N, C-alpha and C positions, 0 to 999 in steps of 0.2 A: 503493500500500499505507500502510495506515495504521501509524505509529509506534507501538511499545509504550509503555505508561504508564512514566513514569519511576518508578525503584526507590525505595521507602520509605527516605528518609534516616535516619529512626528506627526500624527494625523491632522488634517486640516482642521481648524479651529470652526466651531458651530457658528453660523451666521447669526442666529439669535440667541439671546439668553433665556431659555425656556422657563427657568425659576422666576425671573423678572415679568416674563410674558403672563405667567399665571397669577402672579400677584396683581399687574395691571388688570387683568380680567375680572379678578374678584374684587378687586376696589371699584371697578365700574358697574359691578352687578346689580347694586341695589337701585341705581338710577338709570339703567341701560334703556328703559322703556321711553325715556325723553329724547334718546339719541339713536334710535333703531330704524331711521327712516331708508337707509340702505339696505338693512336686512329686509324689511318689509318689501322693498322693490324688486331685491333679487328673489325673495320667496315667492312672490307673484308670477316672475318670469319662469321659475322652475316649475311652478305647477302648470303653466300653459304648456311646457314642454313635455310634462308627464302625459297630459291629455293627448298630445300628439302621438304618444306610443301607442294607443288603443289597447292597452293592456291593463290587467289588474294584478296587484302585487300583495301576497298575504303578510309579509314580515319585512320591515324595513329598519335601517339605522340613519340617524340624523347626526352627522359627525360635526361638531363644533355648533351646538344647538342653540346658545344663548338663551333667551327666555321662551324659546319654542315657537318662534315666529314662522319658521317653515313648517313645524307641525301643522299650525292653524291653516296655512294655504293649501298644503298637500292633503290634509283630512278632508277637506271641502271639495275636493275633486272627487271622492268616492272611489278613487282607484288604489288606496292604500288600505289594508286590513287593520294593521298595527305598526306604529313607528316608535322605535326606542330612541329616546333622547340621550346624546351622549356630549359631555363638555369636560376639559381638562381642569376647569374651575369647578370646584364644588359650589361656590356661591352662585355661579351662573346655572348649573345643573338643578340646584335647588328651586329655581325660579321657573323652571320649566316643567310641562305637564307631565305626569306620570305615564309610562315607566321611564325614569331617568337616571343614568348612572354616570360617574366620574370616569372618563377614559382620555389618556393622551392620543391626540390625533396622530402622532407617529407611529404610535405602538399600540394598534387595535387589539383588544382582548377578546377576539373573535376567531375561531377555527375556521378551516377551509370550508367553502361551499355552505355556508350557514343561513345566509339571509337572501332574499330575491331582489332587493332593493337599497341602495345606499344613496343619500343625498347629503350635501354639503353647501353651506353658503357662508362666504366671507371668513373662512377659518383656515384653509389651506395655504393661503399666501404667507403664513407665519409658521410653516414647519421648515426644518432645517434640512429635511431629505423628502423633496417633493417626488423623485422618482420612486423611492420606497414607500412611501404613503400611498401612492397609485397601485403600486404592485399589490400591498395589502388589501387595498379595496377590491382590486379585481378578484384576488384570491378568495376573499370573503364571501364573495357573489356565487350562488348556485350557477350552472350553466344555464345562459339565456337569461342572467340577471341583468339589471340595469343600473347605471351609475348616472348620476345627474350632480353637477356641481356649479359654483360659482366663485370666483376668487378675483382679487384685485390685480389688474394687468400693468403693463410697463408705464403707461403715461399716468398712472394716478399719482396724485400730488407733484406733479413735475413742477408746478409753480412754486410751492413751499420749498421743495428741494433747491430750486435756482436761488430764491431768496435768502435762504439759510447760508448757502455756499458763497454768496458774494458777501453777505454781511460778515461772516467770520473771517474771511480772506481780508477783509478791508479793516477789521478792527482787530484781530489776533494773528494776523500774517499767515493763517492757514485754516482749513475746514476740518471740521468732525463730521462723519456720516450722521445726519439727523433723520433722514427719510429712508427707508427701507429699499432696496432695488426689488421691483417686481418683474417676474417673467413676462415675456412677449408670446404673441400669439403662436408663432412659428416654433418656439422652445417648448410650450406647453402641448402643441399638437404633435410634436416629435416623442415627448414623454408619454402621452397616451398610447401611442403605438408602441412604443418599448416596453410599456406595462404590459402589453398583451390584450388590450381591449380590441373587441371587434367592432367594425362600423363606427370609429371614432368621429365625433364632430367638436370643433372648438369655435366659437364666435365671439364678436367683442361687442359692447355696447359702451358708448361714452356717455357719462353724465355729467354735465357742468352744473355746478351747484354755487349759489353767491352768497355771500356773507357780509354783514356790514363793516368788517374789519378782519384783518389777518388773525387777530388775537381770538376772535370767535371762531375762526376756524379751529385753532390750537384746543380751544375749550369743547368742541365738539369732538376732536379726536381722542381728548382724554376721556371724554363721556362715553366713547365707543369700545375703550379699552385699546386704542391703536397708538399710543405714543411710542417715542423711541425705547426699543429693548434690542438693539444691535449690540453684540458682543464687542464690536470696535469702537463703539461710542466712548466719548471722553466721560469719565466717571464723576468730573468734578460738576457742580450745579451750573446750568446756563446762564450766563450773566445778562443782567437787564439790559444792558448797553447793547449787546448784540440782538437780543429779542427786539428791542425798539428799532433798531436800523434795520433788521429784517422786516418789520412790519412796513417801514418807509418804502424800501426797495420793493416788497411785494406790491403796495398800493400805487406805486409808479408804473411798474411793469404789466400788472395784472388787473387793470381796473375793469369794472362792469358798469353799466348804465345805473344811474340813480346813487352815485358815489358809493357803490358796493365794489368787492373784489370777488374774482370768480376762482373756482377750485375744480380740477378735473379727477374725476373718478372713473376709470376704466375698469369695466367688469367684464371679465372672460368667462363664457358659459362653456361648460363641458358636457359632453355625453358619449357613452360607451358601454358596450354589451360584454358580459363575459361570453366567450367563443361557444357555440353551439352549432350542430350539424344542420339544424333546421333553418339557420339564419341565412339571407341572403348572401351569395357568393359571387365574387366576380368572375367573368367570363373568361375561359381559357383563351389565349391569343389563337387568332384564326376562326373563332366559332361563331361570330357575329352572323346573324341571319341576313344582314344587308351590308353592302360595302359603303364605308364612308364616303368615297367618291361619288356614288349614286345619289347619296343622301345631300350632297352639296352641289350636285349637278355640275362636276368638273372632271377631269381625266385622272385615272389613277397612276401613281408613280410607283413602281416596283422598287424594292430595296436596292436592286442592283444597278437601277437608272439613276442619272443626273437630272436635277431638274433644270430646265432652261429659263434663262431671265431676259 
């Protein structure tokens, strides 16, 4: 038997401080109902996608449930028999409808092929190992089980990232990471395929939200439990001068009508199935019933011919 390779003596540092993330979510739990407008919006969008599937599912998981906003939207469709609420924060899970359990989004305490539906809204963008999380989700599904997800995409909070970077560079001579990097559509689409999902689909929706001031945006992020938890962040408190300069730059660069400022939230929607023989399969090369050239009313060019220009 070949010995396993030695462990990496210098593994890469985790992108997020998971302990701090859990603390931030727990601190936001009591007042989250006042800051859950994006959670409601994505929950409604996933419910519409569930209706498109024309299927009914007996048992599902909601990963990163917050207060159960997704549960309300999905159960209203009549397509879910029972949905178990899961959140890494006990304080959040306690606010969700039963049955609710504490479960780390990166370490699903679920065996293989146990549920026929899994959903997640605005939670998977904060995992350190998104490829691993997607693989666990696919494995937890029974064959022909469905996964629907929503997470923040690459353009999210691009205005805040720019304003903080410029303010810190100007005042401190260098910038600390203040806004998490979010994956883009191409990356997530590739991860869905690598995770083994059949018929994967990834699309995006851009939500432009306006605020009276940049400080009001920061208050909203705190209420969502979405403030900075990057491992590489500066550990000292953020100086007031930097915050005030950030607000000035933000207001100058990203003004909205009525004296307000805009903030971008890009939402990526994911859908994929656990593979099953009954699912639609791509046609084998050469098996098409009609030639493409005939459909386009043009001449066919064989693979050995050169096209003329």
